[in-house]
C-alpha positions in Angstrom: 152.9 167.9 30.4 155.1 170.3 32.4 154.5 172.0 35.7 153.3 175.0 33.8 150.4 172.9 32.5 148.7 173.1 35.9 147.6 175.5 38.7 147.8 174.2 42.2 144.8 174.1 44.5 146.3 172.7 47.7 148.7 170.2 49.1 147.4 167.5 51.5 150.2 165.0 52.1 153.9 164.8 52.7 155.3 161.3 53.2 159.0 161.6 54.1 161.7 159.5 52.6 163.4 156.9 54.8 166.6 155.0 54.3 166.1 151.4 55.4 168.3 148.3 55.4 167.8 144.6 56.2 168.5 143.4 59.7 171.3 141.2 58.4 173.3 144.2 57.1 176.7 144.7 58.6 175.8 148.4 59.1 173.2 149.0 61.7 173.4 152.8 62.1 173.4 155.8 59.7 177.1 156.5 60.4 178.1 152.9 59.7 176.1 152.9 56.5 177.7 156.1 55.2 181.2 155.0 56.0 180.6 151.7 54.2 179.0 153.2 51.1 181.9 155.5 50.6 184.2 152.6 49.8 181.7 149.9 48.7 179.0 149.8 46.1 175.6 149.5 47.7 172.7 148.1 45.8 169.7 150.3 46.6 166.1 149.3 45.7 163.6 151.9 44.5 160.0 151.6 43.4 160.9 152.8 39.9 163.2 155.1 37.9 162.7 158.8 38.5 160.3 158.3 41.4 160.6 160.5 44.5 162.5 157.7 46.2 165.0 157.3 43.4 165.6 161.1 43.2 166.2 161.3 47.0 168.7 158.5 46.8 170.6 160.2 44.0 170.7 163.5 45.9 171.9 161.7 49.1 174.6 159.8 47.2 175.7 162.9 45.4 175.9 165.0 48.5 178.0 162.5 50.5 180.0 160.9 47.6 178.5 157.4 48.1 178.5 154.5 45.7 175.0 153.4 44.8 173.8 150.9 42.2 170.1 151.0 41.7 167.6 148.2 41.6 164.4 149.6 40.1 161.1 147.8 40.3 157.4 148.7 40.2 156.2 148.9 43.8 157.0 149.3 47.5 155.9 145.7 48.2 158.6 144.4 45.9 161.2 146.6 47.6 160.2 145.1 50.9 160.6 141.6 49.5 164.0 142.5 48.2 165.0 143.8 51.6 163.8 140.8 53.5 165.2 138.4 50.9 168.6 139.9 50.8 168.4 140.9 47.2 169.4 144.5 47.9 171.6 146.3 50.5 169.3 149.2 51.2 166.2 151.0 50.0 164.7 154.4 49.9 160.9 154.2 50.8 158.1 156.3 52.2 157.9 156.3 56.0 154.3 155.2 56.0 155.3 152.0 54.1 157.9 151.0 56.7 156.7 151.8 60.2 155.2 148.4 61.1 158.3 146.5 59.7 160.7 148.8 61.6 158.7 148.3 64.8 158.8 144.5 64.5 162.5 144.4 63.5 161.9 143.1 60.0 163.9 146.0 58.7 166.1 148.8 60.2 165.4 152.5 59.7 168.6 154.5 59.6 167.4 158.1 58.8 164.4 159.9 57.5 163.7 162.9 55.4 161.2 164.8 57.5 161.7 168.1 59.3 161.2 166.2 62.6 161.2 162.6 63.8 158.1 160.5 63.3 156.2 159.7 66.5 155.7 156.1 65.5 159.4 155.4 65.1 161.0 158.0 67.4 164.4 156.3 67.4 165.0 156.9 63.7 166.8 160.3 63.4 166.2 162.8 60.6 168.9 163.3 57.9 169.2 166.9 59.2 170.1 165.6 62.6 172.9 163.6 61.1 174.3 166.7 59.3 172.8 166.0 55.9 170.6 168.8 54.5 168.0 166.5 53.0 164.3 167.1 53.6 162.6 165.0 51.0 159.5 162.9 50.4 156.5 162.2 48.3 154.0 165.1 48.3 150.4 164.9 47.0 147.8 167.5 46.4 145.3 168.9 43.9 145.6 170.9 40.8 143.6 172.0 37.8 144.5 172.8 34.2 146.5 176.1 33.8 144.0 177.5 31.3 140.9 177.7 33.5 139.5 181.2 33.8 140.6 183.2 36.8 137.1 183.3 38.3 136.8 179.5 38.1 140.2 179.0 39.5 139.6 181.3 42.4 136.3 179.5 43.2 138.1 176.1 43.1 140.9 177.4 45.4 138.3 178.6 47.9 136.2 175.4 47.8 139.2 173.0 47.9 140.7 175.0 50.8 137.5 174.5 52.8 137.5 170.8 52.1 141.1 169.9 52.7 141.2 171.8 56.0 138.0 170.3 57.4 138.1 167.9 60.3 136.3 165.3 58.2 139.0 165.3 55.5 141.8 165.3 58.0 140.3 162.4 60.0 139.8 160.5 56.7 143.4 161.0 55.8 144.6 159.8 59.3 142.3 156.7 59.1 143.8 155.8 55.7 147.3 156.2 57.2 148.2 159.0 54.8 150.5 161.6 56.4 148.5 164.9 56.3 150.4 168.0 55.5 148.6 171.1 54.4 149.7 173.9 52.1 147.4 176.4 50.5 147.4 177.0 46.7 150.0 179.7 46.7 152.4 177.9 49.1 151.9 174.7 47.2 152.8 176.4 43.9 155.9 177.9 45.4 156.9 174.5 46.8 156.3 172.7 43.5 158.3 175.4 41.7 161.3 174.9 44.0 161.1 171.1 43.7 161.1 171.5 39.9 164.3 173.6 40.1 166.0 171.1 42.4 165.1 168.3 40.1 166.6 170.0 37.1 170.0 169.9 38.8 169.8 166.1 39.1 168.8 165.4 35.5 172.3 164.3 34.5 172.5 161.8 37.4 168.9 160.6 36.7 169.8 159.8 33.1 172.8 157.8 34.2 171.2 155.9 37.0 
């Protein structure tokens, strides 16, 4: 499958990336981490090769000239175990997966990839605030096969838009602790297209990491 295999119906979630480190790390702030990673190889845990988290880490390291070695696994829970057990130096995760641990001091949040700070962890700055043009995260939404007839597609767009903007749907997302972020079909398609172009530029680094 490629992006062209689908037509978007609407985006419902954006869960920003966050750079987190164990409390035992010698770097406790974003600036300290960046300075350290410019001269030392940092072992970074991800929930799998080519995931949104891996891609964000590669972009971050490329932009700032940092030395990352990747420790890929198959879940965020394993990432958390690696952080707390001292098996990695840092991790790129989704904000929603880290809020409670940051609040209780189990891990330290250094910076996050949202356009603004998260209200649950207000002390964690955005990458943009720190001078790094990185707005990144895992987005989720709905799509259908590209070959559906136009009348069927237009009907689906209309119905999905009603559903995903309803109070019932939004409340259910909040109850499930899924960060709600809405884009209609056209805006979601444009966003997906741009993400695809950005990813193409990172393919050489992905293959090597």
